[in-house]
C-alpha positions in Angstrom: 0.0 0.2 -0.2 2.5 2.3 0.9 4.8 1.5 -2.2 1.9 2.2 -4.6 1.2 5.5 -2.8 5.0 6.3 -3.3 5.1 5.4 -7.0 2.1 7.4 -7.4 3.4 10.4 -5.9 6.7 10.0 -7.8 4.5 9.7 -11.2 2.7 13.2 -10.0 6.0 14.9 -9.1 7.5 14.0 -12.7 4.5 15.2 -14.5 4.6 18.5 -12.5 8.0 19.0 -13.5 7.7 17.8 -17.0 4.6 20.4 -17.3 7.4 22.9 -15.5 9.7 22.3 -17.7 7.5 22.6 -20.8 6.4 25.8 -19.8 10.0 27.1 -19.2 10.6 26.6 -23.0 7.8 28.1 -23.9 8.1 31.4 -22.4 12.0 31.3 -23.6 10.8 31.0 -26.9 8.4 33.4 -26.4 11.5 35.4 -25.6 13.4 34.7 -28.3 10.2 35.5 -30.5 10.1 39.2 -28.8 13.7 39.8 -29.3 13.7 39.6 -33.1 10.7 41.6 -33.6 12.8 44.4 -31.3 15.7 43.6 -33.5 13.7 43.9 -36.5 12.1 47.3 -35.0 15.4 48.5 -34.0 16.7 48.6 -37.7 14.6 51.9 -38.1 14.2 53.2 -35.2 16.9 54.2 -32.9 16.3 54.0 -29.1 12.7 53.4 -27.5 12.9 50.9 -26.3 10.4 51.4 -23.3 7.9 52.4 -26.2 8.5 49.5 -28.2 7.9 47.4 -25.0 4.9 49.0 -24.5 3.5 48.6 -27.9 4.2 44.9 -27.6 2.9 44.4 -24.2 -0.6 46.4 -25.4 -0.7 43.5 -28.4 0.3 40.7 -26.0 -2.8 41.9 -23.6 -5.0 42.2 -26.5 -5.5 45.9 -25.9 -5.4 49.5 -27.1 -2.1 52.0 -26.5 -2.0 55.4 -26.1 1.4 57.8 -27.1 1.8 61.1 -25.8 5.0 63.1 -27.1 5.8 66.7 -28.4 6.1 66.2 -32.2 9.1 65.2 -33.9 10.0 62.1 -31.4 9.2 59.3 -34.1 5.7 58.2 -32.6 4.1 57.3 -36.0 7.1 55.9 -37.4 7.6 53.7 -34.5 3.9 52.3 -35.1 4.5 52.0 -38.7 7.6 50.1 -37.7 6.3 47.6 -35.4 3.3 46.9 -37.8 5.5 46.3 -40.7 7.1 43.2 -38.6 3.9 42.0 -38.4 1.9 39.8 -40.7 -1.1 42.4 -39.9 -3.2 44.7 -42.3 -2.3 48.5 -41.1 -4.3 51.7 -41.7 -3.3 55.0 -40.6 -5.7 57.4 -39.8 -5.2 61.2 -39.2 -7.7 62.7 -37.2 -8.9 66.4 -38.3 -11.7 68.5 -36.2 -14.0 67.9 -40.0 -13.5 64.6 -39.9 -16.3 62.5 -40.1 -17.9 59.0 -38.5 -17.9 57.6 -42.3 -14.6 58.6 -42.5 -13.2 56.0 -39.9 -15.7 53.5 -39.9 -17.1 53.3 -43.4 -20.8 54.0 -45.1 -23.6 52.3 -47.0 -23.4 53.1 -50.6 -26.4 52.4 -53.0 -25.8 50.1 -56.2 -27.6 51.3 -59.1 -27.4 48.3 -60.8 -28.9 45.9 -58.1 -31.0 48.8 -56.5 -29.7 48.2 -52.9 -27.5 49.6 -50.2 -24.0 47.8 -49.6 -21.4 48.6 -47.2 -18.3 50.6 -47.8 -16.3 49.7 -45.1 -13.3 52.2 -43.7 -10.3 52.3 -42.7 -11.0 50.7 -38.9 -11.2 47.5 -40.4 -7.7 46.5 -39.9 -5.7 44.6 -38.0 -3.4 47.3 -36.4 -5.1 51.0 -36.6 -3.1 54.4 -36.0 -5.2 57.1 -34.9 -3.1 59.8 -35.2 -3.2 63.0 -33.1 -6.4 61.5 -31.3 -7.8 64.3 -29.9 -8.1 66.6 -33.2 -11.6 64.3 -33.9 -15.0 66.1 -32.8 -17.2 64.0 -30.3 -19.1 61.9 -32.8 -16.0 60.6 -34.6 -14.4 59.8 -30.7 -18.0 58.0 -30.3 -17.7 55.7 -33.6 -14.0 54.6 -32.4 -15.4 54.3 -28.8 -17.4 51.2 -30.4 -15.0 50.2 -32.0 -12.4 49.6 -29.4 -14.6 48.6 -27.0 -17.2 45.9 -28.5 -14.6 45.1 -31.4 -17.7 46.0 -33.9 -18.5 48.5 -36.1 -22.3 49.4 -37.1 -23.4 50.8 -40.5 -26.7 51.3 -41.3 -28.9 48.5 -39.5 -26.1 46.1 -39.5 -23.2 45.0 -37.6 -19.6 44.1 -38.6 -17.1 42.5 -36.3 -13.8 43.9 -36.8 -10.8 41.9 -37.8 -8.6 39.4 -34.9 -6.7 40.8 -34.1 -7.3 44.4 -33.7 -5.8 47.0 -31.9 -5.9 50.9 -32.2 -2.2 53.1 -31.6 -3.1 56.4 -30.9 -0.8 59.5 -30.7 -1.3 62.6 -29.0 0.6 65.9 -28.7 0.7 67.3 -25.1 1.6 70.7 -25.9 -0.8 71.7 -28.9 -4.3 72.3 -27.3 -5.5 74.7 -29.8 -8.2 73.0 -32.1 -8.2 69.8 -29.9 -11.2 67.8 -28.4 -9.8 66.5 -24.7 -10.8 62.7 -25.0 -13.3 61.7 -22.6 -12.5 59.3 -19.5 -14.5 56.9 -20.8 -12.5 56.1 -24.1 -9.1 56.9 -22.1 -9.9 54.3 -19.6 -10.5 52.1 -23.1 -6.5 52.1 -23.1 -4.6 49.4 -21.7 -1.2 51.7 -21.7 -0.7 55.6 -21.7 3.0 55.8 -22.7 5.1 58.7 -22.3 7.9 59.6 -25.2 11.0 61.4 -23.9 13.5 63.1 -26.4 16.6 60.5 -27.2 19.6 60.6 -25.5 22.6 62.6 -27.2 24.1 59.3 -28.1 20.7 57.9 -29.8 20.3 61.4 -31.4 23.9 61.1 -33.0 22.6 57.4 -34.2 19.4 59.1 -35.2 21.5 61.2 -37.8 23.9 58.4 -39.1 20.9 56.2 -39.8 18.0 58.5 -41.1 19.8 61.5 -41.9 20.7 61.0 -45.1 17.0 59.7 -46.5 18.0 55.9 -46.1 15.0 54.1 -46.8 14.9 50.8 -44.7 12.5 48.1 -45.8 11.7 45.8 -42.6 11.0 42.3 -42.8 8.2 40.7 -41.5 9.1 38.2 -38.6 6.0 37.8 -36.4 2.8 35.9 -37.8 -1.0 36.3 -36.3 -0.4 32.1 -35.3 2.7 33.2 -33.5 1.5 36.2 -31.6 -1.7 34.2 -30.5 0.9 31.6 -29.2 2.4 34.0 -27.2 -0.7 35.9 -25.8 -1.3 32.2 -24.6 1.9 32.0 -23.3 1.5 35.3 -21.0 -2.1 34.4 -19.7 -0.3 31.2 -18.1 2.7 33.2 -16.2 1.9 32.4 -12.6 0.8 35.4 -10.2 0.8 34.9 -6.6 -2.1 35.3 -4.0 0.1 37.7 -2.4 1.0 39.7 -5.5 -3.0 39.9 -6.9 -3.6 41.4 -3.3 -0.9 44.0 -4.0 -2.5 45.0 -7.3 -6.0 45.6 -5.5 -4.2 47.6 -2.9 -2.6 49.6 -5.0 -6.1 50.4 -7.1 -8.0 51.0 -3.8 -5.6 53.0 -2.6 -6.2 55.5 -5.3 -10.2 55.9 -4.9 -9.7 56.6 -1.1 -10.5 60.1 -1.3 -10.5 61.0 2.2 -8.1 63.5 3.3 -7.4 61.5 6.5 -6.7 58.3 4.6 -3.4 58.6 3.1 -1.1 61.4 2.9 -1.6 61.6 -0.8 -5.3 61.5 -1.2 -6.1 65.1 -1.4 -4.1 65.0 -4.5 -6.9 62.6 -6.2 -10.4 63.4 -7.0 -11.3 60.4 -9.1 -9.2 56.8 -8.6 -8.7 54.2 -10.8 -11.5 51.6 -12.5 -11.5 48.0 -11.9 -10.4 47.6 -15.3 -7.3 49.1 -14.1 -6.7 45.6 -11.7 -7.3 43.9 -14.8 -5.0 45.6 -16.7 -2.1 45.9 -14.2 -2.9 42.2 -13.5 -2.1 41.0 -17.3 0.7 43.8 -18.1 2.4 42.4 -14.8 2.5 38.9 -16.6 3.7 40.2 -19.9 6.6 42.1 -18.2 7.7 38.8 -16.5 7.7 37.0 -19.9 10.1 40.2 -21.3 12.7 38.8 -18.5 11.6 35.2 -19.4 10.7 34.3 -16.0 7.4 32.1 -15.6 5.9 34.1 -12.4 5.3 37.5 -11.3 7.2 39.3 -8.7 6.5 42.8 -7.2 8.7 44.6 -9.3 6.5 43.6 -12.4 3.8 45.9 -11.2 5.9 48.5 -10.2 7.2 48.5 -13.8 4.0 48.8 -15.7 2.2 50.9 -12.6 2.7 54.2 -14.1 2.0 53.0 -17.7 -1.3 51.9 -16.6 -2.5 54.4 -14.1 -1.4 57.5 -15.3 -4.7 57.7 -17.4 -7.0 56.6 -15.0 -6.3 58.6 -11.7 -8.1 62.5 -12.1 -6.1 64.7 -9.8 -7.5 67.6 -7.6 -7.6 71.1 -7.6 -4.7 71.1 -4.8 -2.5 68.4 -7.1 -2.6 70.8 -10.2 -1.9 73.7 -7.6 1.6 72.1 -6.4 2.3 71.0 -10.0 2.2 67.6 -9.7 1.5 65.1 -12.5 -0.3 61.7 -12.4 3.0 60.2 -12.3 4.0 61.9 -9.3 0.6 60.6 -7.7 1.7 57.1 -8.6 5.0 57.0 -7.2 3.5 58.2 -4.2 1.3 55.3 -4.4 3.9 52.7 -5.0 5.8 54.3 -2.3 2.6 53.9 0.2 1.6 50.6 -0.3 4.0 47.6 1.3 5.4 45.4 -1.4 4.6 41.7 -0.1 
């Protein structure tokens, strides 16, 4: 009896070891494929590793990404270069104040030969959609984009048409030029998984930019990641282990942002409205992807910290007191990370 029990335990132990070993090999393979994508994009884009990783992270969690930065920082070029390395249909939409919803999603046209209306699908029917200067479009266009982002579908006339899978909206926004813009509503901002800040390059990177693109050299990128592989990478990311203590840590971070009672935390006076439950979901998912980037099969607290600013900066609404002290949402997120004990 004891021998049988011992044999059964040994078999289960061996099975777990085999399963763990198989998953480790999957994680290693995923890291290699992601490194291939980074290397290929790096042929056209100098630096901006954090931005490229943020875009990849959004794709792996199946969400949309906002890029914010002053003009000339290669936001559009980065998105285009990444899409060139993927086996995906890419469309760019330049948002302007006179843009109409039909320019985005399409419209119904009358076909005289048959006497019926047929759909003419707009540029949003693509795998990767670049919404350039997204805050320049009026409310009706934003509403049409919101349905596409959230529901992955578009309504034309009386019919609803599904968008292709995968579907990602990568939007850019200029933070310094506000004339003629329409600030995005909080409901739409919350649909973006990440809001990435695009900063100026370092002197070394800027010199490399001069050498690489100063002479108008055209760099043709190769497709290195195909749709079945992208789906496999997403499956691997979902299997990354998250300890229960890390899950509670994520929830405590988000809950702390909602404690607007001045006596709750020292930073509460800086927040009018905290993050929604969608923030907890994306902190959880993005932490898994960050662990995958490092080749780990499990999440550590540093993974949560690494993605916290990108996930939370557009989901926290600051108070007048914070603005008077010239604090940014990044400052408040840093205070949150410092205040909540790490498991």
